[in-house]
C-alpha positions as CSV (number, residue, x, y, z in Angstrom):
1,M,32.7,-13.3,19.8
2,P,34.4,-12.0,16.6
3,A,32.2,-10.6,13.8
4,K,31.8,-13.0,11.0
5,A,30.7,-12.4,7.3
6,L,27.4,-13.6,6.0
7,P,27.7,-17.2,4.6
8,D,26.5,-18.3,1.2
9,P,23.9,-18.4,-0.2
10,H,23.1,-15.0,1.5
11,V,24.1,-11.8,0.0
12,K,25.9,-9.0,1.8
13,R,23.3,-7.2,3.9
14,P,22.8,-3.6,3.1
15,R,23.5,-1.1,5.9
16,G,20.9,1.4,5.1
17,A,21.1,5.2,4.9
18,A,24.1,6.5,6.8
19,G,22.6,9.8,7.8
20,P,25.0,12.6,8.8
21,R,28.6,11.6,8.7
22,T,29.7,10.3,12.1
23,R,32.9,8.7,13.6
24,A,33.1,6.1,16.3
25,V,33.5,7.6,19.8
26,A,33.9,6.0,23.1
27,G,31.7,8.2,25.1
28,G,31.4,7.8,28.8
29,K,30.5,4.6,30.6
30,G,27.0,3.9,29.7
31,R,26.7,7.1,27.6
32,L,25.1,6.8,24.2
33,V,26.2,9.2,21.6
34,P,26.0,9.4,17.7
35,G,29.0,7.3,16.4
36,K,29.2,4.9,19.4
37,H,29.4,1.2,18.6
38,V,27.1,-1.1,20.5
39,T,26.4,-4.9,20.3
40,V,22.8,-5.9,20.2
41,R,20.4,-8.8,19.6
42,F,17.3,-8.0,17.6
43,D,14.1,-9.4,19.0
44,R,11.4,-8.2,16.6
45,M,10.6,-6.0,13.6
46,G,9.1,-2.5,13.9
47,T,6.1,-1.1,12.1
48,S,8.4,1.2,10.1
49,G,10.4,-1.7,8.7
50,E,13.4,-1.7,10.8
51,A,14.6,-4.5,13.2
52,L,14.3,-3.5,16.8
53,A,16.5,-4.1,19.8
54,S,16.7,-2.7,23.3
55,V,19.7,-0.6,24.6
56,D,19.6,0.7,28.1
57,G,15.9,0.7,28.1
58,R,15.7,2.5,24.7
59,V,14.3,1.1,21.4
60,L,17.1,0.9,18.7
61,A,15.8,0.7,15.2
62,V,18.2,-0.7,12.5
63,P,17.2,-1.4,8.9
64,Y,17.9,-4.7,7.0
65,A,18.5,-6.9,10.2
66,A,16.2,-9.8,11.4
67,P,14.9,-11.1,14.7
68,G,17.2,-13.3,16.5
69,E,20.4,-11.8,14.9
70,E,23.2,-10.2,16.8
71,A,25.1,-7.3,15.4
72,T,27.6,-4.5,15.9
73,V,25.8,-1.3,15.3
74,R,27.0,2.3,14.9
75,L,24.5,4.8,16.5
76,L,23.4,7.4,14.0
77,E,20.7,9.2,16.0
78,V,20.3,9.4,19.8
79,R,17.0,10.6,21.4
80,P,15.8,10.2,25.0
81,D,13.5,7.3,24.0
82,Y,14.7,6.3,20.6
83,L,17.9,5.2,18.9
84,R,18.7,4.8,15.2
85,G,21.6,2.8,13.9
86,Q,23.4,1.1,11.1
87,I,24.9,-2.4,10.9
88,I,28.6,-2.5,11.1
89,A,29.0,-6.3,11.3
90,L,26.8,-9.3,11.9
91,R,27.9,-11.5,14.7
92,S,25.2,-14.1,14.3
93,V,22.9,-14.7,11.4
94,S,19.3,-15.7,11.4
95,T,18.4,-19.0,9.8
96,R,15.1,-17.4,8.5
97,I,16.6,-14.9,6.1
98,T,16.6,-15.3,2.4
99,R,18.3,-13.8,-0.7
100,P,16.5,-10.7,-1.8
101,R,15.1,-11.0,-5.3
102,C,15.5,-7.3,-6.2
103,P,18.9,-5.9,-7.4
104,H,17.9,-2.6,-5.8
105,F,17.1,-3.9,-2.4
106,G,19.0,-1.9,0.2
107,R,18.7,1.3,-1.9
108,C,15.1,1.5,-3.0
109,G,12.6,2.3,-0.3
110,G,9.8,0.4,-1.7
111,C,10.5,-3.0,0.0
112,Q,12.2,-3.2,3.4
113,W,11.7,-6.9,4.1
114,Q,12.8,-8.9,1.1
115,H,15.6,-10.4,3.3
116,L,13.0,-12.1,5.6
117,E,11.4,-15.5,4.7
118,Y,7.7,-15.0,4.0
119,P,6.5,-16.9,7.1
120,V,8.5,-14.5,9.3
121,Q,6.9,-11.6,7.7
122,L,3.4,-12.9,8.4
123,E,4.5,-13.6,12.0
124,Q,5.6,-10.1,12.6
125,K,2.5,-8.6,11.0
126,T,0.4,-10.7,13.4
127,L,2.3,-9.1,16.3
128,F,1.8,-5.6,14.9
129,V,-2.0,-6.1,14.8
130,R,-2.0,-7.6,18.3
131,E,0.0,-4.8,19.7
132,A,-2.2,-2.2,18.0
133,L,-5.2,-3.6,19.8
134,E,-3.4,-3.8,23.1
135,Q,-2.4,-0.2,23.0
136,V,-6.1,0.7,23.1
137,H,-6.7,-1.9,25.9
138,L,-8.7,-4.3,23.8
139,A,-8.0,-7.9,24.8
140,V,-9.3,-9.8,21.9
141,P,-7.7,-12.9,20.2
142,V,-5.8,-12.2,17.0
143,D,-5.5,-15.0,14.3
144,G,-2.3,-15.5,12.4
145,A,-1.8,-13.3,9.4
146,I,-2.9,-14.7,6.1
147,G,-0.9,-14.0,2.8
148,W,-1.2,-15.1,-0.8
149,E,1.7,-16.8,-2.4
150,P,3.8,-16.3,-4.3
151,P,4.3,-12.9,-2.8
152,W,5.8,-11.5,-6.0
153,E,4.5,-9.8,-9.2
154,F,1.2,-8.9,-7.5
155,H,1.2,-5.2,-7.6
156,S,-1.2,-3.9,-10.3
157,R,-0.5,-0.2,-9.8
158,L,2.8,1.7,-10.3
159,H,3.8,5.2,-9.3
160,A,7.4,6.1,-10.5
161,V,9.2,9.3,-10.1
162,V,11.3,11.2,-12.6
163,S,14.5,13.0,-11.5
164,H,17.8,14.0,-13.1
165,R,21.3,13.2,-12.0
166,D,24.5,14.2,-13.7
167,G,22.7,15.4,-16.8
168,R,20.7,12.2,-17.4
169,P,17.1,11.2,-16.5
170,V,16.5,8.9,-13.5
171,L,13.2,7.0,-13.3
172,G,12.3,5.0,-10.3
173,F,11.4,5.1,-6.6
174,F,12.5,7.1,-3.6
175,A,15.3,5.7,-1.4
176,W,14.2,4.6,2.1
177,G,13.7,7.7,4.3
178,G,15.1,10.1,1.7
179,E,14.3,12.2,-1.4
180,R,17.0,10.6,-3.7
181,V,15.4,8.7,-6.5
182,V,16.8,5.2,-7.2
183,D,17.0,4.4,-10.9
184,I,14.9,1.2,-11.2
185,K,15.6,-1.4,-13.8
186,T,13.2,-4.1,-12.5
187,C,10.8,-4.6,-9.7
188,P,9.9,-8.2,-8.6
189,V,6.7,-7.1,-6.7
190,Q,5.3,-5.3,-9.6
191,H,3.1,-7.0,-12.3
192,P,5.3,-7.5,-15.4
193,G,3.0,-5.1,-17.4
194,N,3.9,-2.3,-15.2
195,V,7.6,-3.1,-15.4
196,A,7.2,-3.1,-19.3
197,A,5.7,0.4,-19.0
198,L,8.6,1.5,-16.9
199,H,11.1,0.2,-19.6
200,A,9.1,1.8,-22.3
201,V,9.4,5.3,-20.9
202,R,13.1,4.8,-20.3
203,A,13.6,3.4,-23.8
204,A,11.7,6.2,-25.4
205,W,13.1,9.1,-23.3
206,E,15.2,10.4,-26.3
207,Y,12.0,10.8,-28.2
208,L,9.7,11.5,-25.3
209,A,11.7,14.3,-23.6
210,P,11.3,16.9,-26.4
211,A,7.5,16.3,-26.3
212,V,7.1,16.9,-22.5
213,Q,10.1,18.9,-21.3
214,R,10.2,21.9,-23.7
215,G,13.9,22.1,-23.1
216,R,13.6,22.7,-19.4
217,V,16.4,21.5,-17.2
218,G,16.0,19.7,-13.9
219,P,12.8,17.8,-12.9
220,G,10.9,19.5,-15.7
221,R,7.3,19.0,-16.6
222,L,7.4,15.2,-16.5
223,R,7.2,14.5,-12.8
224,G,6.7,10.7,-13.1
225,I,4.6,7.9,-14.5
226,L,1.6,6.2,-13.4
227,A,0.7,2.7,-14.7
228,R,-2.0,0.2,-13.9
229,V,-2.6,-3.3,-15.3
230,G,-5.6,-5.6,-15.4
231,G,-4.4,-9.0,-14.1
232,A,-7.0,-11.0,-15.7
233,T,-7.0,-9.2,-19.0
234,G,-3.5,-7.9,-19.5
235,D,-4.7,-4.5,-20.4
236,V,-2.1,-1.7,-19.4
237,M,-2.7,2.0,-19.0
238,L,0.2,4.4,-18.9
239,G,-0.1,7.8,-17.4
240,L,2.4,10.7,-17.8
241,A,2.3,12.8,-14.7
242,V,3.0,16.4,-15.7
243,D,2.8,19.7,-13.7
244,E,1.6,21.6,-16.7
245,P,-0.8,20.5,-19.6
246,L,0.9,19.3,-22.7
247,A,0.5,21.3,-25.8
248,A,-1.1,19.6,-28.9
249,A,2.2,19.0,-30.4
250,G,3.6,17.5,-27.1
251,R,0.6,15.2,-26.9
252,V,1.2,13.8,-30.4
253,G,4.8,13.4,-29.7
254,A,4.3,11.6,-26.5
255,V,1.9,9.1,-27.9
256,G,4.2,8.5,-30.9
257,A,7.2,7.9,-28.6
258,L,5.4,5.3,-26.5
259,L,3.0,3.5,-28.9
260,D,3.9,-0.1,-29.6
261,R,6.5,-0.3,-26.8
262,V,4.3,-1.9,-24.2
263,P,2.5,-5.3,-24.6
264,G,-1.2,-5.0,-23.8
265,L,-1.2,-1.1,-23.9
266,V,-4.8,0.1,-24.3
267,S,-4.6,3.7,-23.0
268,I,-2.1,6.7,-22.6
269,V,-3.3,9.5,-20.4
270,E,-2.0,12.8,-19.0
271,V,-2.3,13.1,-15.3
272,R,-1.9,16.6,-13.8
273,V,-0.1,16.6,-10.5
274,P,1.0,19.5,-8.2
275,R,4.4,21.1,-8.6
276,R,5.3,19.9,-5.1
277,G,4.3,16.6,-3.6
278,H,4.0,13.0,-4.8
279,V,3.0,12.0,-8.3
280,A,0.2,9.9,-6.7
281,R,-1.6,13.0,-5.7
282,G,-2.8,13.7,-9.3
283,R,-6.5,14.4,-9.6
284,R,-7.1,15.6,-13.2
285,V,-6.8,13.1,-16.2
286,S,-6.8,13.8,-20.0
287,L,-6.9,11.0,-22.5
288,L,-4.1,11.1,-25.0
289,W,-4.8,7.8,-26.8
290,G,-6.9,4.7,-26.6
291,R,-9.5,4.0,-23.9
292,A,-10.2,5.9,-20.7
293,Y,-10.2,2.8,-18.7
294,I,-8.6,-0.8,-18.4
295,R,-10.6,-3.9,-18.2
296,E,-10.4,-6.2,-15.2
297,E,-12.2,-9.2,-13.8
298,V,-12.1,-10.5,-10.3
299,A,-14.1,-13.6,-9.1
300,G,-16.4,-13.4,-12.1
301,V,-17.1,-9.7,-11.7
302,R,-15.9,-7.3,-14.5
303,Y,-14.7,-3.8,-14.0
304,H,-13.8,-0.8,-16.2
305,L,-11.0,1.0,-14.2
306,P,-10.3,4.7,-14.9
307,A,-6.7,6.0,-14.3
308,L,-7.2,7.3,-10.8
309,A,-9.8,4.9,-9.5
310,E,-9.1,3.3,-6.1
311,F,-9.0,-0.4,-6.5
312,P,-7.2,-3.1,-4.6
313,A,-3.7,-3.2,-5.9
314,N,-2.9,-6.8,-4.9
315,G,-4.7,-8.7,-7.6
316,R,-3.6,-12.1,-6.2
317,A,-5.2,-11.3,-2.8
318,F,-8.3,-9.6,-3.8
319,P,-10.5,-12.8,-4.7
320,G,-9.6,-14.4,-1.3
321,L,-10.2,-11.2,0.5
322,I,-13.7,-10.8,-1.0
323,E,-14.4,-14.4,0.1
324,M,-13.3,-13.6,3.7
325,V,-15.4,-10.4,3.8
326,L,-18.5,-12.2,2.7
327,E,-18.1,-15.0,5.2
328,A,-17.5,-12.5,8.0
329,L,-20.6,-10.5,7.0
330,D,-22.8,-13.7,7.0
331,A,-25.4,-11.9,5.1
332,G,-28.7,-13.5,3.8
333,Q,-30.8,-12.9,0.7
334,D,-33.0,-10.5,2.7
335,D,-30.2,-8.4,4.3
336,V,-29.0,-4.9,3.1
337,I,-25.3,-4.2,3.3
338,F,-24.2,-0.5,3.8
339,E,-20.7,0.3,2.4
340,P,-19.1,3.7,2.8
341,D,-16.0,4.5,0.6
342,A,-17.4,2.3,-2.1
343,G,-15.3,4.0,-4.9
344,I,-16.2,2.4,-8.3
345,G,-17.9,-0.6,-6.7
346,A,-14.9,-2.9,-6.3
347,Y,-16.4,-4.6,-3.3
348,T,-20.0,-3.4,-3.7
349,L,-20.8,-5.6,-6.6
350,H,-19.7,-8.7,-4.8
351,L,-21.7,-7.6,-1.7
352,A,-24.8,-7.3,-3.8
353,L,-24.3,-10.8,-5.2
354,G,-24.1,-12.1,-1.7
355,A,-27.0,-10.3,0.0
356,G,-30.5,-8.8,-0.8
357,R,-29.2,-5.3,-1.6
358,A,-25.9,-3.3,-1.3
359,V,-25.8,0.5,-0.8
360,G,-22.5,2.1,-1.7
361,I,-21.6,5.6,-0.8
362,T,-19.0,7.2,-3.1
363,T,-17.7,10.4,-4.5
364,D,-19.0,12.5,-7.3
365,G,-15.9,11.6,-9.3
366,D,-16.5,7.8,-9.0
367,L,-20.3,7.8,-9.1
368,E,-20.6,7.3,-13.0
369,A,-18.0,4.6,-13.0
370,A,-19.6,2.7,-10.1
371,W,-23.0,2.7,-12.0
372,G,-21.2,1.8,-15.1
373,N,-19.7,-1.3,-13.5
374,A,-23.0,-2.3,-12.1
375,R,-24.6,-2.1,-15.6
376,L,-21.6,-4.0,-17.0
377,N,-22.4,-7.0,-14.8
378,R,-26.1,-6.5,-15.0
379,I,-26.3,-6.2,-11.2
380,S,-29.5,-4.3,-10.3
381,N,-29.7,-5.0,-6.4
382,C,-27.1,-2.3,-5.6
383,M,-27.5,1.5,-5.2
384,F,-24.7,4.2,-5.2
385,Y,-25.0,7.6,-3.8
386,A,-22.5,10.5,-3.6
387,R,-23.2,12.1,-0.2
388,D,-22.0,12.3,3.4
389,P,-21.9,8.7,4.7
390,L,-23.5,9.5,8.0
391,R,-26.5,11.2,6.3
392,A,-26.7,8.4,3.8
393,L,-26.8,5.8,6.7
394,E,-29.6,7.7,8.3
395,K,-31.5,7.8,5.0
396,A,-31.0,4.1,4.5
397,R,-32.2,3.4,8.0
398,R,-35.5,5.4,7.4
399,G,-36.1,3.6,4.1
400,G,-36.0,0.2,5.7
401,S,-33.8,-2.1,7.8
402,V,-30.1,-2.2,7.2
403,Q,-28.5,-5.2,8.8
404,R,-24.9,-5.3,7.8
405,A,-22.1,-2.9,7.1
406,F,-18.7,-3.2,5.4
407,L,-16.2,-0.5,6.3
408,H,-12.9,-0.1,4.6
409,P,-11.8,3.5,5.3
410,P,-8.6,5.0,3.9
411,G,-5.6,5.5,6.2
412,R,-7.1,8.1,8.3
413,G,-9.9,5.7,9.5
414,L,-13.5,6.1,10.2
415,P,-15.2,9.5,10.2
416,P,-16.1,10.6,13.7
417,G,-19.5,9.4,14.8
418,M,-19.7,6.5,12.5
419,P,-19.6,3.7,15.1
420,E,-22.4,5.3,17.1
421,A,-24.4,5.9,13.9
422,L,-24.1,2.2,13.0
423,R,-25.4,1.3,16.5
424,R,-28.4,3.8,16.2
425,A,-29.2,2.2,12.8
426,E,-29.3,-1.1,14.6
427,I,-26.7,-2.7,12.2
428,T,-26.2,-6.0,13.8
429,R,-22.9,-7.0,12.1
430,A,-20.1,-4.8,10.8
431,V,-16.9,-6.0,9.1
432,Y,-14.1,-3.5,9.2
433,L,-11.0,-3.7,7.0
434,G,-8.3,-1.6,8.7
435,R,-5.4,-0.5,6.5
436,A,-3.4,1.5,8.9
437,L,-2.3,0.4,12.4
438,P,-3.0,3.6,14.3
439,A,-6.5,3.9,12.7
440,L,-7.1,0.1,13.3
441,G,-6.7,0.5,17.0
442,R,-8.7,3.7,17.3
443,D,-11.6,2.5,15.2
444,A,-11.7,-0.9,16.9
445,A,-11.9,0.8,20.3
446,A,-14.7,3.2,19.0
447,M,-16.6,0.2,17.8
448,A,-16.4,-1.5,21.2
449,E,-17.4,1.7,22.9
450,A,-20.5,2.0,20.7
451,G,-21.6,-1.5,21.8
452,Y,-20.1,-3.9,19.4
453,T,-18.3,-7.0,20.5
454,I,-15.2,-7.8,18.4
455,T,-15.6,-11.6,17.7
456,R,-12.7,-12.0,15.3
457,V,-9.5,-10.2,14.1
458,Q,-7.8,-11.6,11.0
459,P,-4.6,-9.9,9.9
460,V,-4.2,-9.9,6.1
461,D,-1.0,-9.2,4.1
462,L,-1.8,-7.2,1.1
463,T,1.6,-5.7,0.7
464,P,4.3,-8.5,1.0
465,Q,8.0,-7.5,1.4
466,T,6.9,-4.4,3.5
467,S,6.0,-3.8,7.0
468,H,2.4,-2.7,6.1
469,V,-0.5,-4.9,7.3
470,A,-4.2,-4.8,7.1
471,A,-6.7,-6.6,9.4
472,L,-10.3,-7.7,9.0
473,V,-12.3,-7.2,12.1
474,T,-15.7,-8.6,12.8
475,C,-18.0,-6.6,15.1
476,V,-21.3,-8.0,16.4
477,L,-23.9,-5.7,18.1
478,Q,-24.9,-6.9,21.6
């Protein structure tokens, strides 16, 4: 069948990164080498964002394709069990693709799935969760993934990188799988307040650069910007990610360059970041102007959010997710809920409102903000501690019965020994929010081994237009 172009209204599909320069080669019969052209049909998406097909028993990963499509692909990388390729021509086009909203799609690495209709994204994410559990030999039913629409303008937190190219500044996100920074003019998944902050830094660069660069050439001292917005309040915080502290004159110059350029701006901060590594790794904050926090409100609970506080970034999904967590916990007014990784109390305060008491385990850096948010809402039936979660669980057990646990660990998953500690504490019901697939499978298997029965698995889409998926797992002690 001859290759055909994409019909309207679809745009031309991006090919993705080409990798090392290759040329088409014939190879031997059945031999797969870089540069060889193969014709394949894609049957599913992969957890890294590419579409997957099978070639001679090996998995072929190709960006920007869709399940059900047939394409001619040039092989870029050939391994014994893995192939990577690039679309040369589409031979048949899926009826379930859509026009990407972002003009940077195909170059920016932030979203890989804007060409897929949203129901397709949810279907594929359901399969990811099911496969993650099957890989650890857990035969449990998995519900269809839930998402919150519209899947646009939901992201309340922004991390953008500063680079230089051809003598001019470039401000944006990394390309997919590379270190090149794509100059971003707009981002349809970001909250408009964050996009305005991005535009403000670009527009003020002529005045901002002298304050933060000190004449240095190259990446310089301004490594990037961090912004966060309160979806319910419109408050915007703008952070300048620098690898050296700004001098007094630089602070004044930076504030003067940015003030009055961002609607809703209430705070400008300096965020110290390492000389190497991503700007999101900043850990020290200095206030340059305004408040040290933004205000947010979710499902009737108010928050003061500092610059680096962990807080659910999908403001559209968070209220619904809270409702699902409370329903899964099924706690009564006499029950105590134990919550490691409580942060500044994002979930803890809602847990306290739905139970007799909530005990949140947090860090020294977040402890003051967590208590402050409890006082802000006049919620007195919650406690926060900054200590090892396993020791805190043992202390809570000695102080009285703890019936429920809400677990939402970071990407690395639960600490070793946590499932067994939950069983020893006789916690009868634990709800686990897994945010990374490898950890999800590993932790679910550990909970089952500790004596818990998994009664429900609900995938939830907190990051539309990407291959990332989370899952809410309900565990009941038998």
